The first five atom37 places (N, CA, C, CB, O) and aatype in JSON, in Angstrom:
{
  "aatype": [12, 9, 10, 11, 18, 9, 7, 13, 10, 13, 16, 10, 10, 17, 15, 18, 16, 13, 9, 11, 15, 5, 15, 9, 13, 11, 11, 7, 15, 7, 9, 10, 9, 16, 10, 13, 19, 15, 2, 9, 15, 17, 10, 16, 13, 9, 0, 0, 4, 13, 18, 7, 13, 11, 2, 13, 15, 13, 18, 5, 16, 10, 10, 7, 9, 19, 10, 15, 9, 9, 10, 19, 8, 10, 0, 13, 19, 1, 9, 15, 10, 18, 9, 2, 15, 11, 13, 15, 2, 11, 11, 18, 10, 12, 9, 19, 11, 0, 7, 9, 6, 18, 10, 9, 9, 0, 9, 13, 19, 18, 18, 9, 13, 13],
  "atom_mask": [
    [1, 1, 1, 1, 1],
    [1, 1, 1, 1, 1],
    [1, 1, 1, 1, 1],
    [1, 1, 1, 1, 1],
    [1, 1, 1, 1, 1],
    [1, 1, 1, 1, 1],
    [1, 1, 1, 0, 1],
    [1, 1, 1, 1, 1],
    [1, 1, 1, 1, 1],
    [1, 1, 1, 1, 1],
    [1, 1, 1, 1, 1],
    [1, 1, 1, 1, 1],
    [1, 1, 1, 1, 1],
    [1, 1, 1, 1, 1],
    [1, 1, 1, 1, 1],
    [1, 1, 1, 1, 1],
    [1, 1, 1, 1, 1],
    [1, 1, 1, 1, 1],
    [1, 1, 1, 1, 1],
    [1, 1, 1, 1, 1],
    [1, 1, 1, 1, 1],
    [1, 1, 1, 1, 1],
    [1, 1, 1, 1, 1],
    [1, 1, 1, 1, 1],
    [1, 1, 1, 1, 1],
    [1, 1, 1, 1, 1],
    [1, 1, 1, 1, 1],
    [1, 1, 1, 0, 1],
    [1, 1, 1, 1, 1],
    [1, 1, 1, 0, 1],
    [1, 1, 1, 1, 1],
    [1, 1, 1, 1, 1],
    [1, 1, 1, 1, 1],
    [1, 1, 1, 1, 1],
    [1, 1, 1, 1, 1],
    [1, 1, 1, 1, 1],
    [1, 1, 1, 1, 1],
    [1, 1, 1, 1, 1],
    [1, 1, 1, 1, 1],
    [1, 1, 1, 1, 1],
    [1, 1, 1, 1, 1],
    [1, 1, 1, 1, 1],
    [1, 1, 1, 1, 1],
    [1, 1, 1, 1, 1],
    [1, 1, 1, 1, 1],
    [1, 1, 1, 1, 1],
    [1, 1, 1, 1, 1],
    [1, 1, 1, 1, 1],
    [1, 1, 1, 1, 1],
    [1, 1, 1, 1, 1],
    [1, 1, 1, 1, 1],
    [1, 1, 1, 0, 1],
    [1, 1, 1, 1, 1],
    [1, 1, 1, 1, 1],
    [1, 1, 1, 1, 1],
    [1, 1, 1, 1, 1],
    [1, 1, 1, 1, 1],
    [1, 1, 1, 1, 1],
    [1, 1, 1, 1, 1],
    [1, 1, 1, 1, 1],
    [1, 1, 1, 1, 1],
    [1, 1, 1, 1, 1],
    [1, 1, 1, 1, 1],
    [1, 1, 1, 0, 1],
    [1, 1, 1, 1, 1],
    [1, 1, 1, 1, 1],
    [1, 1, 1, 1, 1],
    [1, 1, 1, 1, 1],
    [1, 1, 1, 1, 1],
    [1, 1, 1, 1, 1],
    [1, 1, 1, 1, 1],
    [1, 1, 1, 1, 1],
    [1, 1, 1, 1, 1],
    [1, 1, 1, 1, 1],
    [1, 1, 1, 1, 1],
    [1, 1, 1, 1, 1],
    [1, 1, 1, 1, 1],
    [1, 1, 1, 1, 1],
    [1, 1, 1, 1, 1],
    [1, 1, 1, 1, 1],
    [1, 1, 1, 1, 1],
    [1, 1, 1, 1, 1],
    [1, 1, 1, 1, 1],
    [1, 1, 1, 1, 1],
    [1, 1, 1, 1, 1],
    [1, 1, 1, 1, 1],
    [1, 1, 1, 1, 1],
    [1, 1, 1, 1, 1],
    [1, 1, 1, 1, 1],
    [1, 1, 1, 1, 1],
    [1, 1, 1, 1, 1],
    [1, 1, 1, 1, 1],
    [1, 1, 1, 1, 1],
    [1, 1, 1, 1, 1],
    [1, 1, 1, 1, 1],
    [1, 1, 1, 1, 1],
    [1, 1, 1, 1, 1],
    [1, 1, 1, 1, 1],
    [1, 1, 1, 0, 1],
    [1, 1, 1, 1, 1],
    [1, 1, 1, 1, 1],
    [1, 1, 1, 1, 1],
    [1, 1, 1, 1, 1],
    [1, 1, 1, 1, 1],
    [1, 1, 1, 1, 1],
    [1, 1, 1, 1, 1],
    [1, 1, 1, 1, 1],
    [1, 1, 1, 1, 1],
    [1, 1, 1, 1, 1],
    [1, 1, 1, 1, 1],
    [1, 1, 1, 1, 1],
    [1, 1, 1, 1, 1],
    [1, 1, 1, 1, 1],
    [1, 1, 1, 1, 1]
  ],
  "atom_positions": [
    [[-14.92, -8.2, -11.93], [-13.99, -7.21, -11.93], [-14.35, -6.04, -10.92], [-13.85, -6.73, -13.32], [-13.56, -5.56, -10.11]],
    [[-15.66, -5.66, -11.09], [-16.08, -4.51, -10.15], [-15.95, -4.88, -8.66], [-17.58, -4.09, -10.42], [-15.64, -4.03, -7.83]],
    [[-16.19, -6.21, -8.33], [-16.08, -6.57, -6.88], [-14.63, -6.46, -6.48], [-16.62, -8.01, -6.59], [-14.33, -5.97, -5.39]],
    [[-13.69, -6.94, -7.37], [-12.35, -6.82, -6.98], [-11.9, -5.36, -6.77], [-11.52, -7.49, -7.98], [-11.08, -5.12, -5.88]],
    [[-12.39, -4.38, -7.53], [-11.97, -3.07, -7.43], [-12.72, -2.55, -6.14], [-12.27, -2.25, -8.76], [-12.07, -1.79, -5.43]],
    [[-13.91, -2.83, -5.79], [-14.54, -2.45, -4.55], [-13.87, -3.01, -3.37], [-15.92, -2.84, -4.55], [-13.7, -2.34, -2.35]],
    [[-13.45, -4.32, -3.5], [-12.55, -4.82, -2.35], [-11.28, -4.06, -2.24], [0.0, 0.0, 0.0], [-10.8, -3.82, -1.14]],
    [[-10.69, -3.66, -3.4], [-9.41, -2.96, -3.41], [-9.6, -1.61, -2.74], [-8.86, -2.78, -4.86], [-8.74, -1.19, -1.96]],
    [[-10.74, -0.9, -3.02], [-11.1, 0.49, -2.46], [-11.35, 0.19, -0.87], [-12.57, 1.19, -3.26], [-10.85, 0.94, -0.03]],
    [[-12.04, -0.8, -0.55], [-12.45, -1.07, 0.91], [-11.1, -1.34, 1.71], [-13.52, -2.41, 1.02], [-10.97, -0.9, 2.85]],
    [[-10.16, -2.03, 1.13], [-8.98, -2.32, 1.75], [-8.11, -1.05, 2.02], [-8.28, -3.3, 0.95], [-7.55, -0.83, 3.09]],
    [[-8.05, -0.27, 0.94], [-7.35, 1.06, 1.06], [-8.06, 1.92, 2.24], [-7.43, 1.88, -0.41], [-7.39, 2.4, 3.16]],
    [[-9.23, 2.05, 2.14], [-10.05, 2.81, 3.14], [-9.82, 2.32, 4.49], [-11.52, 2.74, 2.85], [-9.53, 3.11, 5.39]],
    [[-9.94, 1.06, 4.7], [-9.7, 0.44, 5.96], [-8.31, 0.66, 6.56], [-9.93, -0.98, 5.82], [-8.16, 1.12, 7.69]],
    [[-7.36, 0.34, 5.81], [-5.99, 0.43, 6.2], [-5.62, 1.96, 6.49], [-5.09, -0.2, 5.06], [-5.05, 2.23, 7.54]],
    [[-5.9, 2.86, 5.64], [-5.58, 4.23, 5.77], [-6.4, 4.89, 6.87], [-5.78, 4.91, 4.48], [-5.98, 5.92, 7.41]],
    [[-7.51, 4.36, 7.21], [-8.21, 4.86, 8.36], [-7.53, 4.52, 9.7], [-9.61, 4.33, 8.36], [-7.61, 5.35, 10.61]],
    [[-6.89, 3.42, 9.88], [-6.05, 3.04, 11.03], [-4.8, 3.84, 11.08], [-5.7, 1.58, 10.98], [-4.37, 4.26, 12.16]],
    [[-4.15, 4.08, 9.84], [-2.97, 4.75, 9.84], [-3.23, 6.25, 10.15], [-2.29, 4.54, 8.55], [-2.37, 6.87, 10.78]],
    [[-4.32, 6.81, 9.76], [-4.64, 8.19, 10.14], [-5.13, 8.3, 11.58], [-5.68, 8.75, 9.21], [-5.06, 9.4, 12.13]],
    [[-5.65, 7.2, 12.27], [-6.07, 7.31, 13.55], [-4.96, 7.3, 14.52], [-6.98, 6.31, 13.81], [-5.14, 7.6, 15.7]],
    [[-3.79, 6.95, 14.04], [-2.61, 6.99, 14.98], [-2.31, 8.46, 15.38], [-1.31, 6.33, 14.3], [-1.84, 8.69, 16.49]],
    [[-2.56, 9.4, 14.56], [-2.36, 10.81, 14.9], [-3.15, 11.44, 15.86], [-2.49, 11.53, 13.86], [-2.86, 12.55, 16.29]],
    [[-4.2, 10.77, 16.26], [-5.14, 11.37, 17.18], [-4.64, 11.18, 18.6], [-6.55, 10.77, 17.01], [-4.91, 12.01, 19.46]],
    [[-3.9, 10.09, 18.87], [-3.4, 9.71, 20.28], [-2.07, 10.37, 20.58], [-3.23, 8.12, 20.41], [-1.23, 10.65, 19.72]],
    [[-1.94, 10.61, 21.84], [-0.69, 11.18, 22.4], [0.37, 10.09, 22.37], [-0.9, 11.72, 23.89], [0.1, 8.95, 21.98]],
    [[1.59, 10.47, 22.79], [2.72, 9.63, 22.54], [2.69, 8.31, 23.24], [3.9, 10.31, 22.9], [3.14, 7.3, 22.7]],
    [[2.12, 8.33, 24.54], [1.99, 7.01, 25.36], [1.21, 5.92, 24.58], [0.0, 0.0, 0.0], [1.7, 4.81, 24.35]],
    [[0.03, 6.26, 24.22], [-0.79, 5.28, 23.64], [-0.41, 5.24, 22.05], [-2.35, 5.62, 23.93], [-0.63, 4.25, 21.36]],
    [[0.11, 6.29, 21.62], [0.52, 6.21, 20.23], [1.55, 5.28, 19.9], [0.0, 0.0, 0.0], [1.59, 4.78, 18.78]],
    [[2.43, 5.0, 20.81], [3.52, 3.95, 20.57], [2.8, 2.65, 20.6], [4.73, 3.99, 21.69], [3.16, 1.83, 19.76]],
    [[1.94, 2.35, 21.36], [1.25, 1.02, 21.26], [0.42, 0.88, 19.88], [0.24, 0.85, 22.55], [0.34, -0.16, 19.22]],
    [[-0.15, 2.02, 19.58], [-0.98, 1.96, 18.27], [0.04, 1.79, 17.16], [-1.89, 3.34, 18.0], [-0.22, 1.03, 16.22]],
    [[1.18, 2.45, 17.23], [2.2, 2.27, 16.19], [2.7, 0.87, 16.07], [3.34, 3.16, 16.43], [2.89, 0.36, 14.97]],
    [[2.94, 0.21, 17.24], [3.6, -1.02, 17.14], [2.58, -1.99, 16.61], [4.21, -1.45, 18.46], [2.94, -2.76, 15.72]],
    [[1.23, -2.04, 17.11], [0.41, -3.07, 16.88], [-0.6, -2.82, 15.71], [-0.24, -3.36, 18.11], [-1.05, -3.77, 15.07]],
    [[-0.92, -1.62, 15.45], [-1.92, -1.25, 14.35], [-1.37, -0.69, 13.22], [-2.91, -0.32, 14.79], [-1.56, -1.24, 12.13]],
    [[-0.63, 0.46, 13.34], [-0.21, 1.33, 12.41], [0.8, 0.6, 11.39], [0.4, 2.51, 13.14], [0.71, 0.73, 10.17]],
    [[1.73, -0.16, 12.0], [2.74, -0.8, 11.11], [1.94, -1.87, 10.19], [3.96, -1.54, 12.01], [2.19, -1.99, 8.99]],
    [[1.03, -2.58, 10.83], [0.36, -3.63, 10.07], [-0.64, -2.88, 9.04], [-0.44, -4.68, 11.1], [-0.97, -3.42, 7.98]],
    [[-1.05, -1.78, 9.38], [-1.84, -1.06, 8.3], [-1.11, -0.5, 7.27], [-2.6, -0.03, 8.81], [-1.6, -0.48, 6.14]],
    [[0.07, -0.01, 7.5], [0.97, 0.42, 6.42], [1.27, -0.83, 5.56], [2.32, 1.08, 7.0], [1.26, -0.71, 4.34]],
    [[1.5, -1.87, 6.08], [1.89, -3.08, 5.14], [0.64, -3.43, 4.31], [2.38, -4.46, 6.01], [0.73, -3.67, 3.11]],
    [[-0.54, -3.43, 4.99], [-1.78, -3.78, 4.32], [-2.06, -2.7, 3.13], [-2.98, -3.81, 5.41], [-2.47, -3.08, 2.03]],
    [[-1.81, -1.31, 3.43], [-1.96, -0.24, 2.45], [-1.03, -0.53, 1.22], [-1.62, 1.15, 3.13], [-1.43, -0.43, 0.06]],
    [[0.15, -0.87, 1.54], [1.24, -0.94, 0.49], [0.81, -2.31, -0.38], [2.89, -1.05, 1.26], [0.88, -2.36, -1.61]],
    [[0.41, -3.29, 0.39], [-0.04, -4.56, -0.27], [-1.16, -4.3, -1.17], [-0.46, -5.62, 0.74], [-1.18, -4.83, -2.28]],
    [[-2.12, -3.49, -0.77], [-3.28, -3.14, -1.54], [-2.96, -2.4, -2.77], [-4.2, -2.37, -0.76], [-3.49, -2.65, -3.86]],
    [[-2.0, -1.39, -2.55], [-1.41, -0.63, -3.68], [-0.76, -1.49, -4.68], [-0.42, 0.37, -3.2], [-0.91, -1.19, -5.86]],
    [[0.0, -2.57, -4.35], [0.69, -3.44, -5.17], [-0.4, -4.31, -5.95], [1.7, -4.3, -4.31], [-0.26, -4.66, -7.12]],
    [[-1.44, -4.62, -5.2], [-2.47, -5.53, -5.77], [-3.23, -4.72, -6.87], [-3.49, -6.08, -4.61], [-3.52, -5.25, -7.94]],
    [[-3.54, -3.4, -6.58], [-4.16, -2.58, -7.51], [-3.25, -2.38, -8.79], [0.0, 0.0, 0.0], [-3.75, -2.43, -9.92]],
    [[-1.99, -2.17, -8.59], [-1.09, -1.96, -9.8], [-1.04, -3.23, -10.6], [0.39, -1.55, -9.38], [-1.01, -3.21, -11.83]],
    [[-1.05, -4.3, -9.9], [-1.07, -5.62, -10.66], [-2.33, -6.0, -11.4], [-0.8, -6.7, -9.72], [-2.25, -6.66, -12.45]],
    [[-3.42, -5.64, -10.92], [-4.68, -6.13, -11.38], [-5.5, -5.07, -12.18], [-5.47, -6.61, -10.18], [-6.35, -5.43, -12.99]],
    [[-5.25, -3.85, -11.96], [-5.98, -2.71, -12.5], [-4.99, -1.81, -13.31], [-6.68, -1.88, -11.31], [-3.77, -1.94, -13.15]],
    [[-5.53, -0.9, -14.2], [-4.74, 0.01, -14.79], [-4.18, 1.01, -13.77], [-5.48, 0.65, -15.84], [-4.67, 1.16, -12.65]],
    [[-3.08, 1.7, -14.24], [-2.34, 2.67, -13.48], [-3.34, 3.84, -12.97], [-1.16, 3.25, -14.39], [-3.33, 4.28, -11.82]],
    [[-4.17, 4.25, -13.95], [-5.06, 5.29, -13.57], [-6.12, 4.91, -12.49], [-5.72, 5.77, -14.79], [-6.44, 5.67, -11.58]],
    [[-6.64, 3.66, -12.67], [-7.63, 3.22, -11.82], [-7.09, 2.98, -10.37], [-8.24, 2.0, -12.4], [-7.78, 3.17, -9.38]],
    [[-5.86, 2.58, -10.33], [-5.21, 2.31, -9.08], [-4.95, 3.69, -8.5], [-3.87, 1.43, -9.25], [-5.38, 3.93, -7.38]],
    [[-4.26, 4.64, -9.19], [-4.0, 5.92, -8.66], [-5.24, 6.67, -8.2], [-3.3, 6.7, -9.66], [-5.2, 7.38, -7.19]],
    [[-6.33, 6.51, -8.89], [-7.58, 7.13, -8.5], [-8.08, 6.52, -7.27], [-8.59, 7.02, -9.56], [-8.55, 7.26, -6.41]],
    [[-8.04, 5.16, -7.08], [-8.47, 4.53, -5.82], [-7.69, 5.0, -4.56], [0.0, 0.0, 0.0], [-8.22, 5.26, -3.49]],
    [[-6.23, 5.09, -4.85], [-5.51, 5.58, -3.75], [-5.78, 6.96, -3.34], [-4.17, 5.45, -4.0], [-5.91, 7.25, -2.15]],
    [[-5.89, 7.93, -4.4], [-6.23, 9.31, -4.02], [-7.54, 9.4, -3.44], [-6.16, 10.22, -5.16], [-7.72, 10.12, -2.46]],
    [[-8.51, 8.7, -3.98], [-9.92, 8.79, -3.42], [-9.94, 8.36, -2.01], [-10.92, 7.93, -4.21], [-10.58, 9.01, -1.18]],
    [[-9.32, 7.35, -1.71], [-9.4, 6.72, -0.33], [-8.79, 7.7, 0.68], [-8.62, 5.28, -0.26], [-9.37, 7.94, 1.74]],
    [[-7.62, 8.26, 0.34], [-6.95, 9.17, 1.16], [-7.82, 10.47, 1.43], [-5.61, 9.51, 0.51], [-7.99, 10.95, 2.56]],
    [[-8.34, 10.97, 0.3], [-9.22, 12.13, 0.39], [-10.6, 11.87, 1.27], [-9.59, 12.55, -1.11], [-11.07, 12.69, 2.06]],
    [[-11.1, 10.65, 1.01], [-12.35, 10.33, 1.89], [-12.07, 10.16, 3.36], [-13.02, 9.03, 1.42], [-12.88, 10.49, 4.22]],
    [[-10.89, 9.63, 3.61], [-10.51, 9.36, 5.06], [-10.3, 10.69, 5.74], [-9.17, 8.47, 5.18], [-10.81, 10.9, 6.84]],
    [[-9.5, 11.67, 5.06], [-9.21, 12.95, 5.52], [-10.5, 13.71, 5.77], [-8.32, 13.66, 4.55], [-10.64, 14.32, 6.84]],
    [[-11.47, 13.71, 4.84], [-12.69, 14.31, 5.02], [-13.53, 13.82, 6.09], [-13.35, 14.23, 3.89], [-14.18, 14.57, 6.82]],
    [[-13.51, 12.51, 6.18], [-14.24, 11.91, 7.38], [-13.68, 12.26, 8.66], [-14.27, 10.45, 7.32], [-14.43, 12.43, 9.63]],
    [[-12.33, 12.39, 8.75], [-11.81, 12.79, 10.04], [-12.13, 14.23, 10.37], [-10.34, 12.58, 10.08], [-12.36, 14.57, 11.52]],
    [[-12.14, 15.12, 9.31], [-12.52, 16.55, 9.62], [-13.89, 16.66, 10.03], [-12.31, 17.46, 8.45], [-14.2, 17.42, 10.95]],
    [[-14.9, 15.83, 9.31], [-16.29, 16.03, 9.79], [-16.5, 15.53, 11.17], [-17.28, 15.36, 8.88], [-17.16, 16.14, 12.01]],
    [[-15.86, 14.31, 11.39], [-15.99, 13.73, 12.82], [-15.47, 14.73, 13.87], [-15.15, 12.36, 12.96], [-16.12, 14.96, 14.89]],
    [[-14.3, 15.33, 13.61], [-13.76, 16.26, 14.49], [-14.73, 17.52, 14.67], [-12.38, 16.66, 13.96], [-14.97, 17.97, 15.79]],
    [[-15.2, 18.0, 13.64], [-16.23, 19.09, 13.76], [-17.51, 18.74, 14.63], [-16.69, 19.47, 12.34], [-18.02, 19.5, 15.45]],
    [[-17.93, 17.5, 14.32], [-19.11, 17.08, 15.07], [-18.77, 16.79, 16.53], [-19.73, 15.83, 14.43], [-19.64, 17.02, 17.37]],
    [[-17.66, 16.34, 16.89], [-17.26, 16.16, 18.23], [-17.13, 17.39, 18.92], [-16.07, 15.45, 18.32], [-17.66, 17.54, 20.02]],
    [[-16.44, 18.34, 18.34], [-16.25, 19.7, 19.03], [-17.54, 20.39, 19.07], [-15.2, 20.61, 18.31], [-17.67, 21.24, 19.94]],
    [[-18.47, 20.17, 18.31], [-19.83, 20.99, 18.48], [-20.58, 20.27, 19.59], [-20.81, 21.03, 17.07], [-21.48, 20.9, 20.13]],
    [[-20.31, 19.03, 20.0], [-21.08, 18.27, 20.95], [-20.51, 18.64, 22.38], [-20.98, 16.67, 20.63], [-21.22, 18.63, 23.38]],
    [[-19.29, 18.93, 22.4], [-18.67, 19.25, 23.71], [-18.41, 20.62, 23.76], [-17.43, 18.52, 23.97], [-17.51, 21.06, 23.06]],
    [[-19.14, 21.46, 24.57], [-18.96, 22.82, 24.68], [-17.69, 23.07, 25.64], [-20.29, 23.48, 25.21], [-16.96, 24.04, 25.44]],
    [[-17.47, 22.21, 26.65], [-16.47, 22.31, 27.63], [-15.27, 21.44, 27.05], [-17.02, 21.83, 29.09], [-15.34, 20.21, 27.07]],
    [[-14.25, 22.07, 26.57], [-13.05, 21.34, 25.9], [-12.31, 20.58, 27.04], [-12.0, 22.41, 25.13], [-11.64, 19.6, 26.72]],
    [[-12.38, 20.94, 28.25], [-11.66, 20.18, 29.21], [-12.34, 18.85, 29.5], [-11.49, 20.98, 30.46], [-11.65, 17.89, 29.83]],
    [[-13.62, 18.74, 29.41], [-14.37, 17.54, 29.47], [-14.02, 16.64, 28.24], [-15.87, 17.86, 29.53], [-13.8, 15.44, 28.37]],
    [[-13.98, 17.29, 27.04], [-13.49, 16.51, 25.89], [-12.22, 15.78, 26.03], [-13.35, 17.36, 24.8], [-12.07, 14.62, 25.66]],
    [[-11.21, 16.58, 26.65], [-9.87, 16.03, 26.9], [-9.8, 14.85, 27.92], [-8.99, 17.14, 27.4], [-9.0, 13.92, 27.84]],
    [[-10.77, 15.02, 28.91], [-10.92, 13.99, 29.93], [-11.36, 12.69, 29.29], [-11.92, 14.42, 31.02], [-10.84, 11.6, 29.55]],
    [[-12.38, 12.88, 28.42], [-12.96, 11.64, 27.67], [-11.92, 11.11, 26.74], [-14.28, 11.99, 26.8], [-11.86, 9.89, 26.61]],
    [[-11.11, 11.87, 26.1], [-10.06, 11.34, 25.21], [-9.04, 10.72, 25.98], [-9.45, 12.38, 24.36], [-8.49, 9.75, 25.48]],
    [[-8.68, 11.11, 27.13], [-7.57, 10.44, 27.86], [-8.24, 9.11, 28.42], [-6.93, 11.42, 29.1], [-7.59, 8.07, 28.49]],
    [[-9.44, 9.2, 28.79], [-10.04, 7.79, 29.3], [-10.04, 6.77, 28.2], [0.0, 0.0, 0.0], [-9.79, 5.58, 28.42]],
    [[-10.31, 7.25, 27.03], [-10.3, 6.32, 25.91], [-8.92, 5.85, 25.62], [-10.89, 6.94, 24.68], [-8.77, 4.64, 25.43]],
    [[-7.91, 6.63, 25.57], [-6.58, 6.28, 25.43], [-6.18, 5.24, 26.48], [-5.74, 7.48, 25.5], [-5.62, 4.2, 26.14]],
    [[-6.46, 5.52, 27.71], [-6.07, 4.6, 28.73], [-6.89, 3.2, 28.6], [-6.31, 5.3, 30.14], [-6.38, 2.14, 28.95]],
    [[-8.03, 3.28, 28.15], [-8.85, 2.1, 27.88], [-8.2, 1.26, 26.78], [-10.29, 2.5, 27.47], [-8.22, 0.03, 26.92]],
    [[-7.59, 1.85, 25.63], [-7.01, 1.24, 24.61], [-5.74, 0.56, 25.09], [-6.79, 2.17, 23.56], [-5.4, -0.55, 24.69]],
    [[-5.03, 1.29, 25.99], [-3.78, 0.7, 26.58], [-4.08, -0.49, 27.27], [-3.06, 1.62, 27.5], [-3.52, -1.55, 27.03]],
    [[-5.0, -0.34, 28.18], [-5.4, -1.51, 29.01], [-5.9, -2.77, 28.13], [-6.57, -1.05, 30.01], [-5.67, -3.91, 28.53]],
    [[-6.49, -2.56, 27.08], [-6.86, -3.6, 26.27], [-5.76, -4.31, 25.54], [-7.77, -3.14, 25.39], [-5.78, -5.51, 25.27]],
    [[-4.73, -3.42, 25.21], [-3.55, -3.99, 24.49], [-2.72, -4.78, 25.48], [-2.67, -2.85, 23.82], [-2.15, -5.81, 25.13]],
    [[-2.66, -4.3, 26.74], [-1.96, -5.0, 27.8], [-2.51, -6.3, 28.12], [-1.92, -4.23, 28.99], [-1.82, -7.3, 28.25]],
    [[-3.92, -6.27, 28.27], [-4.76, -7.48, 28.56], [-4.47, -8.58, 27.45], [-6.36, -7.09, 28.58], [-4.17, -9.72, 27.79]],
    [[-4.56, -8.2, 26.13], [-4.34, -9.13, 25.13], [-3.0, -9.7, 24.97], [-4.68, -8.59, 24.0], [-2.87, -10.86, 24.57]],
    [[-1.98, -8.95, 25.28], [-0.62, -9.31, 25.22], [-0.34, -10.22, 26.28], [0.26, -8.17, 25.28], [0.29, -11.24, 25.98]],
    [[-0.71, -10.04, 27.54], [-0.33, -10.91, 28.7], [-1.34, -11.96, 28.97], [-0.15, -10.09, 29.97], [-0.88, -12.97, 29.51]],
    [[-2.59, -11.96, 28.71], [-3.6, -12.96, 29.09], [-4.07, -13.55, 27.89], [-4.76, -12.39, 29.89], [-4.93, -14.42, 27.92]]
  ]
}
């Protein structure tokens, strides 16, 4: 039973991390993230919630959902603070971010057409 609950928590954390990561990207790459990652992650998150309500008590499921959302938000805040502390020049940070976004778009295009 504990392994089922750990799997439930891991699924919630995994899917909500991808849902939250969509907000990082700008509109151009955000559309691709929305189409291919975020929609599937929302379905996974909802399915995990349904699984939790079916197999665990209401309070255990609610605790898992709230805990996973809080942990993901805290992780994103900590990562944001860490990245901002490493880049003293914010212009360079924006160049790196744009490069990563274009790389993601190129990977999606490559996997769609090839």
